[in-house]
PDB file of the backbone (N, CA, C, O) and the ligand in Angstrom, with CONECT records:
HET     ZN  A 101       1
ATOM      1  N   MET A   1     110.757 -19.491 -21.207  1.00  0.00           N
ATOM      2  CA  MET A   1     109.397 -19.031 -20.894  1.00  0.00           C
ATOM      3  C   MET A   1     108.844 -19.879 -19.762  1.00  0.00           C
ATOM      4  O   MET A   1     108.562 -21.068 -19.906  1.00  0.00           O
ATOM      5  N   SER A   2     108.708 -19.225 -18.661  1.00  0.00           N
ATOM      6  CA  SER A   2     108.105 -19.975 -17.476  1.00  0.00           C
ATOM      7  C   SER A   2     106.678 -19.628 -17.305  1.00  0.00           C
ATOM      8  O   SER A   2     106.292 -18.463 -17.397  1.00  0.00           O
ATOM      9  N   ARG A   3     105.880 -20.631 -17.054  1.00  0.00           N
ATOM     10  CA  ARG A   3     104.439 -20.359 -16.796  1.00  0.00           C
ATOM     11  C   ARG A   3     104.003 -20.971 -15.471  1.00  0.00           C
ATOM     12  O   ARG A   3     104.523 -21.983 -15.000  1.00  0.00           O
ATOM     13  N   PRO A   4     103.065 -20.324 -14.933  1.00  0.00           N
ATOM     14  CA  PRO A   4     102.552 -20.875 -13.587  1.00  0.00           C
ATOM     15  C   PRO A   4     102.103 -22.299 -13.751  1.00  0.00           C
ATOM     16  O   PRO A   4     101.725 -22.738 -14.837  1.00  0.00           O
ATOM     17  N   ALA A   5     102.151 -23.005 -12.659  1.00  0.00           N
ATOM     18  CA  ALA A   5     101.783 -24.428 -12.673  1.00  0.00           C
ATOM     19  C   ALA A   5     100.263 -24.636 -12.894  1.00  0.00           C
ATOM     20  O   ALA A   5      99.777 -25.761 -13.010  1.00  0.00           O
ATOM     21  N   SER A   6      99.579 -23.555 -12.945  1.00  0.00           N
ATOM     22  CA  SER A   6      98.126 -23.601 -13.073  1.00  0.00           C
ATOM     23  C   SER A   6      97.742 -23.324 -14.510  1.00  0.00           C
ATOM     24  O   SER A   6      98.428 -22.590 -15.220  1.00  0.00           O
ATOM     25  N   THR A   7      96.608 -23.935 -14.943  1.00  0.00           N
ATOM     26  CA  THR A   7      96.107 -23.683 -16.244  1.00  0.00           C
ATOM     27  C   THR A   7      94.902 -22.695 -16.170  1.00  0.00           C
ATOM     28  O   THR A   7      94.199 -22.452 -17.151  1.00  0.00           O
ATOM     29  N   ALA A   8      94.721 -22.171 -15.003  1.00  0.00           N
ATOM     30  CA  ALA A   8      93.663 -21.224 -14.780  1.00  0.00           C
ATOM     31  C   ALA A   8      93.749 -19.996 -15.712  1.00  0.00           C
ATOM     32  O   ALA A   8      94.837 -19.463 -15.929  1.00  0.00           O
ATOM     33  N   PRO A   9      92.675 -19.578 -16.228  1.00  0.00           N
ATOM     34  CA  PRO A   9      92.719 -18.405 -17.087  1.00  0.00           C
ATOM     35  C   PRO A   9      93.223 -17.186 -16.397  1.00  0.00           C
ATOM     36  O   PRO A   9      93.066 -17.030 -15.186  1.00  0.00           O
ATOM     37  N   LYS A  10      93.857 -16.278 -17.195  1.00  0.00           N
ATOM     38  CA  LYS A  10      94.373 -15.108 -16.463  1.00  0.00           C
ATOM     39  C   LYS A  10      93.374 -13.943 -16.713  1.00  0.00           C
ATOM     40  O   LYS A  10      92.653 -13.866 -17.708  1.00  0.00           O
ATOM     41  N   CYS A  11      93.415 -13.083 -15.733  1.00  0.00           N
ATOM     42  CA  CYS A  11      92.576 -11.922 -15.769  1.00  0.00           C
ATOM     43  C   CYS A  11      92.944 -11.077 -17.003  1.00  0.00           C
ATOM     44  O   CYS A  11      94.111 -10.752 -17.220  1.00  0.00           O
ATOM     45  N   ALA A  12      91.924 -10.731 -17.806  1.00  0.00           N
ATOM     46  CA  ALA A  12      92.200  -9.986 -19.035  1.00  0.00           C
ATOM     47  C   ALA A  12      92.649  -8.557 -18.720  1.00  0.00           C
ATOM     48  O   ALA A  12      93.199  -7.846 -19.561  1.00  0.00           O
ATOM     49  N   ILE A  13      92.401  -8.191 -17.526  1.00  0.00           N
ATOM     50  CA  ILE A  13      92.750  -6.794 -17.201  1.00  0.00           C
ATOM     51  C   ILE A  13      94.186  -6.649 -16.654  1.00  0.00           C
ATOM     52  O   ILE A  13      94.987  -5.851 -17.140  1.00  0.00           O
ATOM     53  N   CYS A  14      94.461  -7.451 -15.634  1.00  0.00           N
ATOM     54  CA  CYS A  14      95.794  -7.313 -15.030  1.00  0.00           C
ATOM     55  C   CYS A  14      96.670  -8.535 -15.096  1.00  0.00           C
ATOM     56  O   CYS A  14      97.782  -8.579 -14.570  1.00  0.00           O
ATOM     57  N   ARG A  15      96.114  -9.535 -15.773  1.00  0.00           N
ATOM     58  CA  ARG A  15      96.946 -10.801 -16.023  1.00  0.00           C
ATOM     59  C   ARG A  15      97.181 -11.620 -14.747  1.00  0.00           C
ATOM     60  O   ARG A  15      97.981 -12.555 -14.717  1.00  0.00           O
ATOM     61  N   ARG A  16      96.473 -11.241 -13.728  1.00  0.00           N
ATOM     62  CA  ARG A  16      96.660 -12.193 -12.491  1.00  0.00           C
ATOM     63  C   ARG A  16      95.732 -13.360 -12.732  1.00  0.00           C
ATOM     64  O   ARG A  16      94.767 -13.258 -13.490  1.00  0.00           O
ATOM     65  N   PRO A  17      96.029 -14.464 -12.085  1.00  0.00           N
ATOM     66  CA  PRO A  17      95.231 -15.607 -12.152  1.00  0.00           C
ATOM     67  C   PRO A  17      93.735 -15.252 -11.829  1.00  0.00           C
ATOM     68  O   PRO A  17      93.416 -14.556 -10.865  1.00  0.00           O
ATOM     69  N   ALA A  18      92.884 -15.776 -12.692  1.00  0.00           N
ATOM     70  CA  ALA A  18      91.425 -15.454 -12.373  1.00  0.00           C
ATOM     71  C   ALA A  18      90.968 -16.412 -11.315  1.00  0.00           C
ATOM     72  O   ALA A  18      91.435 -17.535 -11.124  1.00  0.00           O
ATOM     73  N   VAL A  19      89.987 -15.826 -10.643  1.00  0.00           N
ATOM     74  CA  VAL A  19      89.363 -16.655  -9.498  1.00  0.00           C
ATOM     75  C   VAL A  19      87.940 -17.015  -9.906  1.00  0.00           C
ATOM     76  O   VAL A  19      87.259 -16.275 -10.615  1.00  0.00           O
ATOM     77  N   ALA A  20      87.520 -18.195  -9.422  1.00  0.00           N
ATOM     78  CA  ALA A  20      86.173 -18.669  -9.863  1.00  0.00           C
ATOM     79  C   ALA A  20      85.085 -17.657  -9.657  1.00  0.00           C
ATOM     80  O   ALA A  20      84.213 -17.508 -10.514  1.00  0.00           O
ATOM     81  N   GLU A  21      85.106 -16.967  -8.566  1.00  0.00           N
ATOM     82  CA  GLU A  21      84.022 -16.061  -8.240  1.00  0.00           C
ATOM     83  C   GLU A  21      83.828 -14.945  -9.276  1.00  0.00           C
ATOM     84  O   GLU A  21      82.717 -14.496  -9.557  1.00  0.00           O
ATOM     85  N   PHE A  22      84.970 -14.528  -9.821  1.00  0.00           N
ATOM     86  CA  PHE A  22      84.849 -13.427 -10.798  1.00  0.00           C
ATOM     87  C   PHE A  22      85.394 -13.813 -12.118  1.00  0.00           C
ATOM     88  O   PHE A  22      85.815 -12.934 -12.870  1.00  0.00           O
ATOM     89  N   ARG A  23      85.420 -15.062 -12.459  1.00  0.00           N
ATOM     90  CA  ARG A  23      85.871 -15.459 -13.776  1.00  0.00           C
ATOM     91  C   ARG A  23      85.197 -14.682 -14.846  1.00  0.00           C
ATOM     92  O   ARG A  23      83.998 -14.416 -14.763  1.00  0.00           O
ATOM     93  N   PRO A  24      85.947 -14.302 -15.871  1.00  0.00           N
ATOM     94  CA  PRO A  24      87.334 -14.613 -16.103  1.00  0.00           C
ATOM     95  C   PRO A  24      88.250 -13.571 -15.545  1.00  0.00           C
ATOM     96  O   PRO A  24      89.330 -13.328 -16.083  1.00  0.00           O
ATOM     97  N   PHE A  25      87.838 -12.961 -14.487  1.00  0.00           N
ATOM     98  CA  PHE A  25      88.681 -11.893 -13.929  1.00  0.00           C
ATOM     99  C   PHE A  25      89.200 -12.372 -12.579  1.00  0.00           C
ATOM    100  O   PHE A  25      88.811 -13.431 -12.086  1.00  0.00           O
ATOM    101  N   CYS A  26      90.103 -11.554 -11.980  1.00  0.00           N
ATOM    102  CA  CYS A  26      90.692 -11.916 -10.729  1.00  0.00           C
ATOM    103  C   CYS A  26      89.976 -11.240  -9.583  1.00  0.00           C
ATOM    104  O   CYS A  26      90.138 -11.646  -8.432  1.00  0.00           O
ATOM    105  N   SER A  27      89.181 -10.211  -9.870  1.00  0.00           N
ATOM    106  CA  SER A  27      88.505  -9.572  -8.831  1.00  0.00           C
ATOM    107  C   SER A  27      87.290  -8.797  -9.349  1.00  0.00           C
ATOM    108  O   SER A  27      87.127  -8.678 -10.564  1.00  0.00           O
ATOM    109  N   LYS A  28      86.462  -8.283  -8.498  1.00  0.00           N
ATOM    110  CA  LYS A  28      85.338  -7.532  -8.951  1.00  0.00           C
ATOM    111  C   LYS A  28      85.752  -6.274  -9.554  1.00  0.00           C
ATOM    112  O   LYS A  28      85.097  -5.777 -10.471  1.00  0.00           O
ATOM    113  N   ARG A  29      86.844  -5.715  -9.070  1.00  0.00           N
ATOM    114  CA  ARG A  29      87.460  -4.510  -9.569  1.00  0.00           C
ATOM    115  C   ARG A  29      87.728  -4.650 -11.094  1.00  0.00           C
ATOM    116  O   ARG A  29      87.351  -3.809 -11.910  1.00  0.00           O
ATOM    117  N   CYS A  30      88.412  -5.783 -11.409  1.00  0.00           N
ATOM    118  CA  CYS A  30      88.766  -5.965 -12.808  1.00  0.00           C
ATOM    119  C   CYS A  30      87.516  -6.251 -13.635  1.00  0.00           C
ATOM    120  O   CYS A  30      87.411  -5.831 -14.787  1.00  0.00           O
ATOM    121  N   ALA A  31      86.593  -6.955 -13.048  1.00  0.00           N
ATOM    122  CA  ALA A  31      85.388  -7.246 -13.748  1.00  0.00           C
ATOM    123  C   ALA A  31      84.644  -5.967 -14.096  1.00  0.00           C
ATOM    124  O   ALA A  31      84.065  -5.821 -15.173  1.00  0.00           O
ATOM    125  N   ASP A  32      84.684  -5.040 -13.129  1.00  0.00           N
ATOM    126  CA  ASP A  32      84.031  -3.753 -13.366  1.00  0.00           C
ATOM    127  C   ASP A  32      84.756  -2.943 -14.426  1.00  0.00           C
ATOM    128  O   ASP A  32      84.138  -2.277 -15.257  1.00  0.00           O
ATOM    129  N   VAL A  33      86.075  -3.015 -14.381  1.00  0.00           N
ATOM    130  CA  VAL A  33      86.846  -2.310 -15.409  1.00  0.00           C
ATOM    131  C   VAL A  33      86.480  -2.784 -16.801  1.00  0.00           C
ATOM    132  O   VAL A  33      86.310  -2.018 -17.749  1.00  0.00           O
ATOM    133  N   ASP A  34      86.370  -4.134 -16.855  1.00  0.00           N
ATOM    134  CA  ASP A  34      86.084  -4.701 -18.230  1.00  0.00           C
ATOM    135  C   ASP A  34      84.641  -4.275 -18.600  1.00  0.00           C
ATOM    136  O   ASP A  34      84.385  -3.956 -19.761  1.00  0.00           O
ATOM    137  N   LEU A  35      83.737  -4.266 -17.675  1.00  0.00           N
ATOM    138  CA  LEU A  35      82.377  -3.877 -17.947  1.00  0.00           C
ATOM    139  C   LEU A  35      82.264  -2.473 -18.432  1.00  0.00           C
ATOM    140  O   LEU A  35      81.506  -2.153 -19.347  1.00  0.00           O
ATOM    141  N   GLN A  36      83.094  -1.582 -17.746  1.00  0.00           N
ATOM    142  CA  GLN A  36      83.108  -0.164 -18.137  1.00  0.00           C
ATOM    143  C   GLN A  36      83.621  -0.069 -19.591  1.00  0.00           C
ATOM    144  O   GLN A  36      83.075   0.675 -20.406  1.00  0.00           O
ATOM    145  N   ARG A  37      84.648  -0.815 -19.885  1.00  0.00           N
ATOM    146  CA  ARG A  37      85.167  -0.770 -21.271  1.00  0.00           C
ATOM    147  C   ARG A  37      84.116  -1.241 -22.217  1.00  0.00           C
ATOM    148  O   ARG A  37      83.965  -0.684 -23.305  1.00  0.00           O
ATOM    149  N   TRP A  38      83.416  -2.207 -21.853  1.00  0.00           N
ATOM    150  CA  TRP A  38      82.359  -2.790 -22.761  1.00  0.00           C
ATOM    151  C   TRP A  38      81.305  -1.736 -23.057  1.00  0.00           C
ATOM    152  O   TRP A  38      80.955  -1.445 -24.201  1.00  0.00           O
ATOM    153  N   PHE A  39      80.814  -1.174 -21.928  1.00  0.00           N
ATOM    154  CA  PHE A  39      79.769  -0.176 -22.070  1.00  0.00           C
ATOM    155  C   PHE A  39      80.326   1.075 -22.823  1.00  0.00           C
ATOM    156  O   PHE A  39      79.633   1.676 -23.644  1.00  0.00           O
ATOM    157  N   THR A  40      81.505   1.417 -22.537  1.00  0.00           N
ATOM    158  CA  THR A  40      82.095   2.567 -23.231  1.00  0.00           C
ATOM    159  C   THR A  40      82.149   2.325 -24.730  1.00  0.00           C
ATOM    160  O   THR A  40      81.802   3.186 -25.538  1.00  0.00           O
ATOM    161  N   GLY A  41      82.589   1.147 -25.066  1.00  0.00           N
ATOM    162  CA  GLY A  41      82.686   0.798 -26.509  1.00  0.00           C
ATOM    163  C   GLY A  41      81.314   0.731 -27.102  1.00  0.00           C
ATOM    164  O   GLY A  41      81.136   1.104 -28.262  1.00  0.00           O
ATOM    165  N   ALA A  42      80.319   0.267 -26.352  1.00  0.00           N
ATOM    166  CA  ALA A  42      78.972   0.024 -26.848  1.00  0.00           C
ATOM    167  C   ALA A  42      78.215   1.368 -27.063  1.00  0.00           C
ATOM    168  O   ALA A  42      77.499   1.535 -28.051  1.00  0.00           O
ATOM    169  N   TYR A  43      78.389   2.290 -26.139  1.00  0.00           N
ATOM    170  CA  TYR A  43      77.640   3.508 -26.168  1.00  0.00           C
ATOM    171  C   TYR A  43      78.384   4.683 -26.695  1.00  0.00           C
ATOM    172  O   TYR A  43      77.784   5.677 -27.106  1.00  0.00           O
ATOM    173  N   ALA A  44      79.708   4.586 -26.691  1.00  0.00           N
ATOM    174  CA  ALA A  44      80.493   5.710 -27.159  1.00  0.00           C
ATOM    175  C   ALA A  44      81.372   5.321 -28.327  1.00  0.00           C
ATOM    176  O   ALA A  44      82.584   5.537 -28.339  1.00  0.00           O
ATOM    177  N   VAL A  45      80.728   4.754 -29.278  1.00  0.00           N
ATOM    178  CA  VAL A  45      81.487   4.309 -30.439  1.00  0.00           C
ATOM    179  C   VAL A  45      82.168   5.461 -31.079  1.00  0.00           C
ATOM    180  O   VAL A  45      81.494   6.421 -31.453  1.00  0.00           O
ATOM    181  N   PRO A  46      83.419   5.438 -31.230  1.00  0.00           N
ATOM    182  CA  PRO A  46      84.144   6.561 -31.823  1.00  0.00           C
ATOM    183  C   PRO A  46      83.892   6.571 -33.323  1.00  0.00           C
ATOM    184  O   PRO A  46      83.263   5.683 -33.897  1.00  0.00           O
ATOM    185  N   ALA A  47      84.414   7.615 -33.910  1.00  0.00           N
ATOM    186  CA  ALA A  47      84.316   7.762 -35.359  1.00  0.00           C
ATOM    187  C   ALA A  47      84.943   6.499 -36.022  1.00  0.00           C
ATOM    188  O   ALA A  47      85.751   5.771 -35.446  1.00  0.00           O
ATOM    189  N   VAL A  48      84.529   6.331 -37.177  1.00  0.00           N
ATOM    190  CA  VAL A  48      84.986   5.159 -37.936  1.00  0.00           C
ATOM    191  C   VAL A  48      86.523   5.116 -37.920  1.00  0.00           C
ATOM    192  O   VAL A  48      87.208   6.102 -38.193  1.00  0.00           O
ATOM    193  N   GLU A  49      87.003   3.961 -37.598  1.00  0.00           N
ATOM    194  CA  GLU A  49      88.457   3.842 -37.583  1.00  0.00           C
ATOM    195  C   GLU A  49      89.051   3.957 -38.991  1.00  0.00           C
ATOM    196  O   GLU A  49      88.379   3.714 -39.993  1.00  0.00           O
ATOM    197  N   GLN A  50      90.237   4.308 -39.029  1.00  0.00           N
ATOM    198  CA  GLN A  50      90.843   4.405 -40.335  1.00  0.00           C
ATOM    199  C   GLN A  50      91.036   3.007 -40.939  1.00  0.00           C
ATOM    200  O   GLN A  50      91.847   2.191 -40.502  1.00  0.00           O
ATOM    201  N   GLU A  51      90.246   2.811 -41.944  1.00  0.00           N
ATOM    202  CA  GLU A  51      90.313   1.480 -42.703  1.00  0.00           C
ATOM    203  C   GLU A  51      91.147   1.614 -43.961  1.00  0.00           C
ATOM    204  O   GLU A  51      91.479   0.640 -44.637  1.00  0.00           O
ATOM    205  N   GLU A  52      91.459   2.830 -44.234  1.00  0.00           N
ATOM    206  CA  GLU A  52      92.193   3.018 -45.529  1.00  0.00           C
ATOM    207  C   GLU A  52      93.559   2.442 -45.476  1.00  0.00           C
ATOM    208  O   GLU A  52      94.216   2.499 -44.437  1.00  0.00           O
ATOM    209  N   VAL A  53      93.996   1.906 -46.523  1.00  0.00           N
ATOM    210  CA  VAL A  53      95.300   1.318 -46.594  1.00  0.00           C
ATOM    211  C   VAL A  53      96.364   2.421 -46.426  1.00  0.00           C
ATOM    212  O   VAL A  53      96.378   3.433 -47.126  1.00  0.00           O
ATOM    213  N   SER A  54      97.212   2.167 -45.495  1.00  0.00           N
ATOM    214  CA  SER A  54      98.307   3.094 -45.235  1.00  0.00           C
ATOM    215  C   SER A  54      99.209   3.206 -46.455  1.00  0.00           C
ATOM    216  O   SER A  54      99.496   2.213 -47.124  1.00  0.00           O
ATOM    217  N   ASP A  55      99.630   4.368 -46.723  1.00  0.00           N
ATOM    218  CA  ASP A  55     100.496   4.518 -47.878  1.00  0.00           C
ATOM    219  C   ASP A  55     101.952   4.013 -47.560  1.00  0.00           C
ATOM    220  O   ASP A  55     102.906   4.162 -48.323  1.00  0.00           O
ATOM    221  N   ASP A  56     101.993   3.414 -46.367  1.00  0.00           N
ATOM    222  CA  ASP A  56     103.291   2.870 -45.950  1.00  0.00           C
ATOM    223  C   ASP A  56     103.569   1.571 -46.622  1.00  0.00           C
ATOM    224  O   ASP A  56     104.708   1.112 -46.703  1.00  0.00           O
ATOM    225  N   GLU A  57     102.418   0.937 -47.145  1.00  0.00           N
ATOM    226  CA  GLU A  57     102.643  -0.374 -47.739  1.00  0.00           C
ATOM    227  C   GLU A  57     102.276  -0.274 -49.208  1.00  0.00           C
ATOM    228  O   GLU A  57     101.570   0.635 -49.644  1.00  0.00           O
ATOM    229  N   ASP A  58     102.738  -1.156 -49.882  1.00  0.00           N
ATOM    230  CA  ASP A  58     102.492  -1.290 -51.345  1.00  0.00           C
ATOM    231  C   ASP A  58     102.973  -0.082 -52.113  1.00  0.00           C
ATOM    232  O   ASP A  58     102.842  -0.036 -53.336  1.00  0.00           O
TER     233      ASP A  58
HETATM  234 ZN    ZN A 101      92.573  -8.551 -12.599  1.00  0.00          ZN2+
END
């Protein structure tokens, strides 16, 4: 497993190294993408997820 020589955080969207200006993202584009996801999740909450135990277990 090889890792970059940097300990800089990776962009949560595309996994590229984040840059200070857009931390924790690599670009405004990715920051916007994350923001969109956030708003989507906040305002368009889907129906309750299936919390029931799958009959695949137990
Ligand atoms: Zn990115």
